[in-house]
N, CA, C and O atoms as CSV, one atom per row, in Angstrom:
chain,resi,resn,atom,element,x,y,z
A,1,MET,N,N,102.481,104.670,106.635
A,1,MET,CA,C,103.696,104.110,106.939
A,1,MET,C,C,103.592,102.705,107.573
A,1,MET,O,O,104.478,101.873,107.375
A,2,ILE,N,N,102.606,102.465,108.267
A,2,ILE,CA,C,102.283,101.266,108.770
A,2,ILE,C,C,101.848,100.093,107.642
A,2,ILE,O,O,102.065,98.886,107.758
A,3,PHE,N,N,101.218,100.726,106.592
A,3,PHE,CA,C,100.947,99.959,105.371
A,3,PHE,C,C,102.345,99.604,104.736
A,3,PHE,O,O,102.602,98.445,104.410
A,4,TYR,N,N,103.072,100.444,104.601
A,4,TYR,CA,C,104.465,100.338,104.032
A,4,TYR,C,C,105.386,99.257,104.806
A,4,TYR,O,O,106.014,98.365,104.235
A,5,GLN,N,N,105.364,99.461,106.057
A,5,GLN,CA,C,105.824,98.282,106.884
A,5,GLN,C,C,105.350,97.049,106.792
A,5,GLN,O,O,106.129,96.096,106.754
A,6,ASP,N,N,104.169,96.903,106.748
A,6,ASP,CA,C,103.291,95.624,106.411
A,6,ASP,C,C,103.779,95.029,105.046
A,6,ASP,O,O,103.857,93.817,104.842
A,7,CYS,N,N,104.099,95.997,104.130
A,7,CYS,CA,C,104.502,95.441,102.691
A,7,CYS,C,C,106.040,95.120,102.670
A,7,CYS,O,O,106.483,94.143,102.067
A,8,LEU,N,N,106.782,95.956,103.331
A,8,LEU,CA,C,108.243,95.707,103.078
A,8,LEU,C,C,108.879,95.200,104.474
A,8,LEU,O,O,110.059,94.868,104.358
A,9,GLY,N,N,108.368,95.082,105.689
A,9,GLY,CA,C,108.941,94.775,106.837
A,9,GLY,C,C,109.874,95.871,107.438
A,9,GLY,O,O,109.819,96.986,106.919
A,10,GLY,N,N,110.537,95.708,108.251
A,10,GLY,CA,C,111.419,96.635,108.942
A,10,GLY,C,C,110.821,97.171,110.180
A,10,GLY,O,O,109.710,96.879,110.622
A,11,GLU,N,N,111.803,98.104,110.766
A,11,GLU,CA,C,111.399,98.753,112.010
A,11,GLU,C,C,110.802,100.209,111.742
A,11,GLU,O,O,111.422,101.015,111.050
A,12,LEU,N,N,109.619,100.496,112.299
A,12,LEU,CA,C,108.946,101.766,112.212
A,12,LEU,C,C,109.074,102.558,113.318
A,12,LEU,O,O,108.762,102.022,114.381
A,13,THR,N,N,109.514,103.882,113.359
A,13,THR,CA,C,109.443,104.602,114.302
A,13,THR,C,C,108.736,106.048,114.012
A,13,THR,O,O,109.055,106.757,113.057
A,14,LEU,N,N,107.827,106.355,114.878
A,14,LEU,CA,C,107.056,107.458,114.605
A,14,LEU,C,C,107.139,108.481,115.848
A,14,LEU,O,O,107.073,108.102,117.017
A,15,GLN,N,N,107.289,109.803,115.459
A,15,GLN,CA,C,107.208,110.852,116.412
A,15,GLN,C,C,106.251,111.821,116.052
A,15,GLN,O,O,106.308,112.338,114.936
A,16,THR,N,N,105.264,112.168,116.972
A,16,THR,CA,C,104.127,113.177,116.705
A,16,THR,C,C,104.666,114.536,117.011
A,16,THR,O,O,105.660,114.631,117.730
A,17,ILE,N,N,104.078,115.604,116.514
A,17,ILE,CA,C,104.368,116.880,116.889
A,17,ILE,C,C,104.161,116.990,118.172
A,17,ILE,O,O,104.938,117.722,118.785
A,18,GLY,N,N,103.225,116.402,118.818
A,18,GLY,CA,C,102.815,116.564,120.318
A,18,GLY,C,C,103.982,115.991,121.180
A,18,GLY,O,O,104.210,116.522,122.267
A,19,GLU,N,N,104.637,115.071,120.809
A,19,GLU,CA,C,105.761,114.287,121.448
A,19,GLU,C,C,107.150,115.133,121.285
A,19,GLU,O,O,108.100,114.814,122.000
A,20,SER,N,N,107.277,116.172,120.383
A,20,SER,CA,C,108.407,116.757,119.990
A,20,SER,C,C,108.498,118.139,120.971
A,20,SER,O,O,107.572,118.608,121.633
A,21,PRO,N,N,109.827,118.632,120.874
A,21,PRO,CA,C,110.179,119.825,121.472
A,21,PRO,C,C,109.370,121.075,120.977
A,21,PRO,O,O,109.236,122.080,121.675
A,22,ILE,N,N,108.898,120.951,119.850
A,22,ILE,CA,C,108.131,122.149,119.120
A,22,ILE,C,C,106.611,122.106,119.400
A,22,ILE,O,O,105.842,122.947,118.935
A,23,ALA,N,N,106.225,121.085,120.182
A,23,ALA,CA,C,104.810,120.994,120.400
A,23,ALA,C,C,104.190,122.330,120.808
A,23,ALA,O,O,103.134,122.702,120.296
A,24,THR,N,N,104.871,123.094,121.775
A,24,THR,CA,C,104.080,124.229,122.357
A,24,THR,C,C,104.061,125.307,121.445
A,24,THR,O,O,103.311,126.250,121.698
A,25,LYS,N,N,104.908,125.332,120.210
A,25,LYS,CA,C,104.967,126.389,119.224
A,25,LYS,C,C,104.021,125.988,118.098
A,25,LYS,O,O,103.898,126.764,117.151
A,26,MET,N,N,103.393,124.929,118.117
A,26,MET,CA,C,102.426,124.488,117.059
A,26,MET,C,C,100.874,124.543,117.375
A,26,MET,O,O,100.430,124.443,118.519
A,27,PRO,N,N,100.101,124.713,116.246
A,27,PRO,CA,C,98.593,124.654,116.663
A,27,PRO,C,C,98.296,123.193,117.250
A,27,PRO,O,O,98.805,122.139,116.870
A,28,HIS,N,N,97.321,123.385,118.302
A,28,HIS,CA,C,96.733,122.100,118.881
A,28,HIS,C,C,96.437,121.102,118.074
A,28,HIS,O,O,96.755,119.934,118.297
A,29,TYR,N,N,95.709,121.562,116.931
A,29,TYR,CA,C,95.108,120.357,115.958
A,29,TYR,C,C,96.056,119.643,115.298
A,29,TYR,O,O,95.704,118.640,114.677
A,30,LEU,N,N,97.448,120.050,115.324
A,30,LEU,CA,C,98.589,119.282,114.645
A,30,LEU,C,C,99.224,118.395,115.635
A,30,LEU,O,O,100.253,117.789,115.332
A,31,GLU,N,N,98.669,118.273,116.826
A,31,GLU,CA,C,99.335,117.520,117.977
A,31,GLU,C,C,99.578,115.947,117.561
A,31,GLU,O,O,100.574,115.327,117.935
A,32,LYS,N,N,98.700,115.466,116.865
A,32,LYS,CA,C,98.760,113.976,116.384
A,32,LYS,C,C,99.473,113.863,115.139
A,32,LYS,O,O,99.865,112.747,114.798
A,33,SER,N,N,99.699,114.893,114.394
A,33,SER,CA,C,100.431,114.782,113.107
A,33,SER,C,C,101.763,114.177,113.318
A,33,SER,O,O,102.484,114.405,114.290
A,34,ILE,N,N,102.027,113.402,112.352
A,34,ILE,CA,C,103.597,112.947,112.327
A,34,ILE,C,C,104.669,113.960,111.842
A,34,ILE,O,O,104.754,114.444,110.714
A,35,LEU,N,N,105.475,114.188,112.917
A,35,LEU,CA,C,106.705,114.944,112.646
A,35,LEU,C,C,107.720,114.182,111.841
A,35,LEU,O,O,108.205,114.610,110.794
A,36,HIS,N,N,108.018,113.000,112.408
A,36,HIS,CA,C,109.032,112.220,111.808
A,36,HIS,C,C,108.784,110.820,111.737
A,36,HIS,O,O,108.634,110.227,112.805
A,37,ALA,N,N,108.711,110.168,110.641
A,37,ALA,CA,C,108.479,108.678,110.599
A,37,ALA,C,C,109.776,108.168,109.804
A,37,ALA,O,O,110.268,108.742,108.832
A,38,VAL,N,N,110.230,107.012,110.383
A,38,VAL,CA,C,111.314,106.403,109.811
A,38,VAL,C,C,111.046,104.882,109.683
A,38,VAL,O,O,110.774,104.230,110.691
A,39,LEU,N,N,111.119,104.313,108.472
A,39,LEU,CA,C,111.099,102.985,108.132
A,39,LEU,C,C,112.297,102.476,107.702
A,39,LEU,O,O,112.715,102.796,106.590
A,40,ALA,N,N,113.038,101.582,108.554
A,40,ALA,CA,C,114.357,101.024,108.253
A,40,ALA,C,C,114.385,99.531,108.316
A,40,ALA,O,O,113.972,98.895,109.286
A,41,LYS,N,N,114.929,98.965,107.157
A,41,LYS,CA,C,115.193,97.561,107.113
A,41,LYS,C,C,116.527,97.265,106.164
A,41,LYS,O,O,116.578,97.445,104.947
A,42,ASP,N,N,117.473,96.824,106.921
A,42,ASP,CA,C,118.797,96.708,106.251
A,42,ASP,C,C,119.252,98.049,105.517
A,42,ASP,O,O,119.386,99.070,106.191
A,43,ASP,N,N,119.460,98.058,104.314
A,43,ASP,CA,C,120.057,99.332,103.653
A,43,ASP,C,C,118.588,100.179,103.185
A,43,ASP,O,O,118.755,101.254,102.610
A,44,LEU,N,N,117.431,99.791,103.383
A,44,LEU,CA,C,116.234,100.534,103.007
A,44,LEU,C,C,115.989,101.464,104.164
A,44,LEU,O,O,115.980,101.024,105.314
A,45,VAL,N,N,115.785,102.771,103.890
A,45,VAL,CA,C,115.352,103.837,104.783
A,45,VAL,C,C,114.328,104.707,104.102
A,45,VAL,O,O,114.705,105.411,103.165
A,46,ILE,N,N,113.171,104.724,104.452
A,46,ILE,CA,C,112.139,105.656,103.963
A,46,ILE,C,C,111.636,106.575,105.115
A,46,ILE,O,O,111.138,106.109,106.139
A,47,MET,N,N,111.797,107.915,104.887
A,47,MET,CA,C,111.478,108.933,105.881
A,47,MET,C,C,110.162,109.596,105.394
A,47,MET,O,O,109.860,109.682,104.204
A,48,ALA,N,N,109.387,110.069,106.451
A,48,ALA,CA,C,108.164,110.884,105.873
A,48,ALA,C,C,107.699,111.683,106.966
A,48,ALA,O,O,108.104,111.455,108.106
A,49,THR,N,N,106.893,112.589,106.722
A,49,THR,CA,C,106.281,113.466,107.597
A,49,THR,C,C,104.824,113.909,107.250
A,49,THR,O,O,104.412,113.768,106.099
A,50,ASP,N,N,104.039,114.443,108.233
A,50,ASP,CA,C,102.570,115.094,107.797
A,50,ASP,C,C,102.762,116.374,107.470
A,50,ASP,O,O,101.863,116.999,106.906
A,51,MET,N,N,104.038,116.986,107.796
A,51,MET,CA,C,104.046,118.530,107.729
A,51,MET,C,C,104.285,118.816,106.177
A,51,MET,O,O,105.176,118.302,105.502
A,52,VAL,N,N,103.387,119.672,105.761
A,52,VAL,CA,C,103.414,120.202,104.325
A,52,VAL,C,C,103.208,121.736,104.355
A,52,VAL,O,O,102.781,122.328,105.346
A,53,GLU,N,N,103.524,122.291,103.268
A,53,GLU,CA,C,103.195,123.861,103.206
A,53,GLU,C,C,101.848,123.991,103.386
A,53,GLU,O,O,101.059,123.066,103.190
A,54,GLU,N,N,101.483,125.279,103.811
A,54,GLU,CA,C,100.028,125.961,103.942
A,54,GLU,C,C,99.093,125.470,102.926
A,54,GLU,O,O,97.958,125.071,103.188
A,55,ALA,N,N,99.635,125.516,101.705
A,55,ALA,CA,C,98.805,125.211,100.512
A,55,ALA,C,C,98.191,123.792,100.479
A,55,ALA,O,O,97.259,123.473,99.741
A,56,GLY,N,N,98.787,123.008,101.322
A,56,GLY,CA,C,98.422,121.493,101.547
A,56,GLY,C,C,99.193,120.544,100.597
A,56,GLY,O,O,100.150,120.933,99.927
A,57,LEU,N,N,98.785,119.448,100.580
A,57,LEU,CA,C,99.381,118.270,99.912
A,57,LEU,C,C,98.919,118.407,98.380
A,57,LEU,O,O,97.703,118.526,98.227
A,58,ILE,N,N,99.630,118.407,97.350
A,58,ILE,CA,C,99.305,118.240,96.017
A,58,ILE,C,C,99.811,116.886,95.464
A,58,ILE,O,O,100.985,116.585,95.250
A,59,LYS,N,N,98.763,116.162,95.281
A,59,LYS,CA,C,99.212,114.788,94.694
A,59,LYS,C,C,99.440,114.887,93.169
A,59,LYS,O,O,98.702,115.566,92.455
A,60,GLY,N,N,100.414,114.233,92.734
A,60,GLY,CA,C,100.874,114.162,91.303
A,60,GLY,C,C,101.736,112.916,90.999
A,60,GLY,O,O,101.898,112.006,91.812
A,61,ASN,N,N,102.248,112.945,89.822
A,61,ASN,CA,C,103.182,111.916,89.434
A,61,ASN,C,C,104.688,112.381,89.212
A,61,ASN,O,O,105.446,111.894,88.374
A,62,ALA,N,N,105.004,113.428,90.121
A,62,ALA,CA,C,106.405,113.961,89.958
A,62,ALA,C,C,107.445,113.112,90.648
A,62,ALA,O,O,108.636,113.353,90.456
A,63,VAL,N,N,107.055,112.121,91.448
A,63,VAL,CA,C,107.977,111.323,92.175
A,63,VAL,C,C,107.672,109.722,92.114
A,63,VAL,O,O,106.550,109.326,92.432
A,64,SER,N,N,108.497,108.974,91.776
A,64,SER,CA,C,108.327,107.563,91.948
A,64,SER,C,C,109.407,107.141,92.800
A,64,SER,O,O,110.507,107.692,92.757
A,65,MET,N,N,109.101,106.053,93.680
A,65,MET,CA,C,110.111,105.542,94.628
A,65,MET,C,C,110.498,104.217,93.917
A,65,MET,O,O,109.743,103.533,93.226
A,66,MET,N,N,111.711,103.987,94.181
A,66,MET,CA,C,112.260,102.591,93.587
A,66,MET,C,C,112.788,101.742,94.645
A,66,MET,O,O,113.452,102.206,95.573
A,67,LEU,N,N,112.526,100.591,94.531
A,67,LEU,CA,C,112.936,99.499,95.372
A,67,LEU,C,C,113.799,98.562,94.437
A,67,LEU,O,O,113.341,97.993,93.446
A,68,ASN,N,N,115.286,98.459,94.934
A,68,ASN,CA,C,116.034,97.514,94.152
A,68,ASN,C,C,116.105,96.375,95.013
A,68,ASN,O,O,116.748,96.472,96.058
A,69,CYS,N,N,115.501,95.257,94.697
A,69,CYS,CA,C,115.328,94.159,95.490
A,69,CYS,C,C,116.392,93.216,95.537
A,69,CYS,O,O,117.260,93.252,94.665
A,70,ASN,N,N,116.433,92.241,96.600
A,70,ASN,CA,C,117.672,91.479,96.685
A,70,ASN,C,C,117.414,89.922,96.081
A,70,ASN,O,O,118.295,89.063,96.124
A,71,SER,N,N,116.374,89.741,95.640
A,71,SER,CA,C,115.925,88.427,95.012
A,71,SER,C,C,114.567,88.620,94.037
A,71,SER,O,O,113.858,89.621,94.144
A,72,GLN,N,N,114.339,87.735,93.243
A,72,GLN,CA,C,113.170,87.853,92.332
A,72,GLN,C,C,111.976,87.548,93.333
A,72,GLN,O,O,110.898,88.102,93.119
A,73,GLU,N,N,112.100,86.801,94.280
A,73,GLU,CA,C,110.924,86.458,95.047
A,73,GLU,C,C,110.528,87.658,95.863
A,73,GLU,O,O,109.343,87.929,96.056
A,74,GLU,N,N,111.615,88.448,96.388
A,74,GLU,CA,C,111.445,89.737,97.130
A,74,GLU,C,C,110.730,90.808,96.405
A,74,GLU,O,O,110.007,91.658,96.924
A,75,ALA,N,N,111.026,90.669,95.071
A,75,ALA,CA,C,110.485,91.855,94.154
A,75,ALA,C,C,108.985,91.371,93.895
A,75,ALA,O,O,108.081,92.206,93.866
A,76,GLN,N,N,108.745,90.080,93.718
A,76,GLN,CA,C,107.210,89.697,93.459
A,76,GLN,C,C,106.450,89.968,94.720
A,76,GLN,O,O,105.287,90.367,94.660
A,77,LEU,N,N,107.090,89.758,95.910
A,77,LEU,CA,C,106.283,89.906,97.164
A,77,LEU,C,C,106.043,91.381,97.360
A,77,LEU,O,O,104.904,91.776,97.609
A,78,PHE,N,N,107.000,92.164,97.265
A,78,PHE,CA,C,106.796,93.730,97.318
A,78,PHE,C,C,105.835,94.198,96.232
A,78,PHE,O,O,104.936,94.968,96.569
A,79,TYR,N,N,105.933,93.820,95.000
A,79,TYR,CA,C,105.009,94.240,93.967
A,79,TYR,C,C,103.568,93.775,94.267
A,79,TYR,O,O,102.618,94.536,94.088
A,80,HIS,N,N,103.433,92.636,94.682
A,80,HIS,CA,C,102.059,92.186,95.249
A,80,HIS,C,C,101.473,92.943,96.352
A,80,HIS,O,O,100.315,93.354,96.274
A,81,LYS,N,N,102.183,93.144,97.341
A,81,LYS,CA,C,101.742,93.924,98.591
A,81,LYS,C,C,101.431,95.329,98.271
A,81,LYS,O,O,100.340,95.790,98.608
A,82,LEU,N,N,102.356,96.093,97.606
A,82,LEU,CA,C,102.138,97.274,97.316
A,82,LEU,C,C,101.138,97.692,96.363
A,82,LEU,O,O,100.551,98.771,96.458
A,83,SER,N,N,100.941,96.864,95.459
A,83,SER,CA,C,99.820,97.115,94.473
A,83,SER,C,C,98.504,96.654,95.090
A,83,SER,O,O,97.470,96.891,94.467
A,84,THR,N,N,98.451,96.018,96.257
A,84,THR,CA,C,97.017,95.566,96.672
A,84,THR,C,C,96.244,96.863,97.109
A,84,THR,O,O,96.665,97.627,97.978
A,85,GLY,N,N,94.996,97.042,96.374
A,85,GLY,CA,C,94.252,98.152,96.612
A,85,GLY,C,C,94.667,99.331,95.790
A,85,GLY,O,O,94.055,100.393,95.902
A,86,GLY,N,N,95.687,99.196,94.960
A,86,GLY,CA,C,96.202,100.254,94.091
A,86,GLY,C,C,95.972,99.671,92.631
A,86,GLY,O,O,94.973,99.017,92.331
A,87,LYS,N,N,96.996,99.977,91.762
A,87,LYS,CA,C,96.775,99.538,90.272
A,87,LYS,C,C,98.326,99.072,89.889
A,87,LYS,O,O,99.325,99.779,90.023
A,88,ALA,N,N,98.290,97.897,89.450
A,88,ALA,CA,C,99.439,97.108,88.881
A,88,ALA,C,C,99.619,97.857,87.458
A,88,ALA,O,O,98.939,97.436,86.522
A,89,VAL,N,N,100.415,98.844,87.264
A,89,VAL,CA,C,100.586,99.457,85.977
A,89,VAL,C,C,101.428,98.625,85.075
A,89,VAL,O,O,100.933,98.422,83.966
A,90,HIS,N,N,102.538,98.125,85.300
A,90,HIS,CA,C,103.162,97.248,84.288
A,90,HIS,C,C,103.616,96.102,85.321
A,90,HIS,O,O,104.331,96.415,86.273
A,91,PRO,N,N,103.203,94.786,85.132
A,91,PRO,CA,C,103.556,93.856,85.920
A,91,PRO,C,C,105.041,93.554,85.755
A,91,PRO,O,O,105.638,93.918,84.742
A,92,LEU,N,N,105.658,92.872,86.769
A,92,LEU,CA,C,107.104,92.406,86.639
A,92,LEU,C,C,107.257,91.480,85.506
A,92,LEU,O,O,106.504,90.552,85.209
A,93,GLN,N,N,108.430,91.890,84.862
A,93,GLN,CA,C,108.805,91.214,83.651
A,93,GLN,C,C,110.234,91.203,83.399
A,93,GLN,O,O,110.912,92.134,83.833
A,94,GLU,N,N,110.732,90.321,82.792
A,94,GLU,CA,C,112.201,90.424,82.136
A,94,GLU,C,C,112.441,91.466,81.326
A,94,GLU,O,O,111.583,91.732,80.484
A,95,THR,N,N,113.574,92.222,81.401
A,95,THR,CA,C,113.843,93.383,80.647
A,95,THR,C,C,115.094,93.148,79.765
A,95,THR,O,O,115.850,92.197,79.962
A,96,PHE,N,N,115.261,93.993,78.857
A,96,PHE,CA,C,116.449,93.856,77.975
A,96,PHE,C,C,117.702,94.142,78.618
A,96,PHE,O,O,118.775,93.915,78.059
A,97,TRP,N,N,117.606,94.648,79.809
A,97,TRP,CA,C,118.943,95.191,80.477
A,97,TRP,C,C,119.234,94.066,81.568
A,97,TRP,O,O,120.192,94.174,82.333
A,98,GLY,N,N,118.407,93.039,81.600
A,98,GLY,CA,C,118.924,92.106,82.469
A,98,GLY,C,C,118.227,91.893,83.834
A,98,GLY,O,O,118.678,91.175,84.726
A,99,ALA,N,N,117.133,92.565,83.891
A,99,ALA,CA,C,116.403,92.757,85.375
A,99,ALA,C,C,115.067,92.393,85.250
A,99,ALA,O,O,114.499,92.417,84.158
A,100,ILE,N,N,114.494,92.039,86.336
A,100,ILE,CA,C,113.057,91.943,86.555
A,100,ILE,C,C,112.537,93.205,86.933
A,100,ILE,O,O,113.027,93.719,87.939
A,101,PHE,N,N,111.500,93.901,86.229
A,101,PHE,CA,C,111.104,95.199,86.512
A,101,PHE,C,C,109.676,95.325,86.276
A,101,PHE,O,O,109.075,94.660,85.432
A,102,GLY,N,N,109.072,96.307,87.139
A,102,GLY,CA,C,107.755,96.573,87.013
A,102,GLY,C,C,107.317,97.863,87.725
A,102,GLY,O,O,108.048,98.268,88.629
A,103,ASP,N,N,106.280,98.507,87.439
A,103,ASP,CA,C,105.789,99.582,88.275
A,103,ASP,C,C,104.358,99.525,88.582
A,103,ASP,O,O,103.593,98.778,87.972
A,104,LEU,N,N,103.963,100.374,89.604
A,104,LEU,CA,C,102.688,100.303,90.140
A,104,LEU,C,C,102.431,101.646,90.914
A,104,LEU,O,O,103.283,102.487,91.200
A,105,THR,N,N,101.036,101.680,91.208
A,105,THR,CA,C,100.606,102.822,92.029
A,105,THR,C,C,99.973,102.338,93.085
A,105,THR,O,O,99.040,101.572,92.846
A,106,ASP,N,N,100.246,102.595,94.279
A,106,ASP,CA,C,99.848,102.081,95.555
A,106,ASP,C,C,98.458,102.638,95.996
A,106,ASP,O,O,98.026,103.599,95.361
A,107,ARG,N,N,97.763,102.160,96.958
A,107,ARG,CA,C,96.458,102.522,97.369
A,107,ARG,C,C,96.346,104.003,97.776
A,107,ARG,O,O,95.248,104.530,97.958
A,108,TYR,N,N,97.589,104.702,97.922
A,108,TYR,CA,C,97.674,106.159,98.365
A,108,TYR,C,C,98.040,106.962,97.272
A,108,TYR,O,O,98.278,108.159,97.436
A,109,GLY,N,N,98.117,106.337,96.008
A,109,GLY,CA,C,98.469,107.224,94.848
A,109,GLY,C,C,99.749,107.301,94.635
A,109,GLY,O,O,100.055,107.885,93.596
A,110,ASN,N,N,100.708,106.852,95.362
A,110,ASN,CA,C,102.116,106.746,95.282
A,110,ASN,C,C,102.661,105.743,94.163
A,110,ASN,O,O,102.295,104.578,94.008
A,111,ASN,N,N,103.602,106.432,93.425
A,111,ASN,CA,C,104.139,105.483,92.256
A,111,ASN,C,C,105.348,104.905,92.794
A,111,ASN,O,O,106.146,105.562,93.462
A,112,TRP,N,N,105.520,103.456,92.459
A,112,TRP,CA,C,106.727,102.565,92.843
A,112,TRP,C,C,107.174,101.759,91.544
A,112,TRP,O,O,106.423,101.267,90.702
A,113,LEU,N,N,108.590,101.733,91.570
A,113,LEU,CA,C,109.324,101.140,90.549
A,113,LEU,C,C,110.002,99.949,91.338
A,113,LEU,O,O,110.683,100.159,92.341
A,114,ILE,N,N,109.781,98.721,90.840
A,114,ILE,CA,C,110.331,97.530,91.628
A,114,ILE,C,C,111.285,96.897,90.578
A,114,ILE,O,O,110.968,96.804,89.392
A,115,ASN,N,N,112.397,96.494,91.047
A,115,ASN,CA,C,113.557,96.103,90.105
A,115,ASN,C,C,114.466,95.087,91.084
A,115,ASN,O,O,114.809,95.296,92.248
A,116,TYR,N,N,114.732,93.967,90.278
A,116,TYR,CA,C,115.595,93.083,90.584
A,116,TYR,C,C,116.704,92.811,89.615
A,116,TYR,O,O,116.324,92.330,88.548
A,117,ASP,N,N,118.001,93.015,89.750
A,117,ASP,CA,C,119.082,92.732,88.780
A,117,ASP,C,C,119.350,91.236,88.785
A,117,ASP,O,O,119.807,90.709,89.800
A,118,ASN,N,N,119.114,90.609,87.814
A,118,ASN,CA,C,119.352,89.119,87.580
A,118,ASN,C,C,120.898,88.811,87.667
A,118,ASN,O,O,121.259,87.666,87.938
A,119,GLN,N,N,121.696,89.685,87.470
A,119,GLN,CA,C,123.145,89.357,87.236
A,119,GLN,C,C,123.866,89.042,88.584
A,119,GLN,O,O,125.062,88.750,88.591
């Protein structure tokens, strides 16, 4: 989440399990795991947690996060920052629907769609 804050800006709030009311009910090794993470900037809100099912985290391509940007410059900045250390899958380009659009996979294996409507 700190990486995403560096890329997108905004205010990041983190709460560990150890800081929460459920701390005494959880295994000690989870104490430093993030229960709630919130990154907020204007209308953008990304929420996350370290809490996953017992089977563990399964990486895949089932989800892509989309950022609808406020300017072409913002789209270029976010694309560059998020793709650093990852893979620029489709660079930003003009589309037939009147937008600047591209997609990437960040350094953590997460897929992002970056869009700016030119209209």
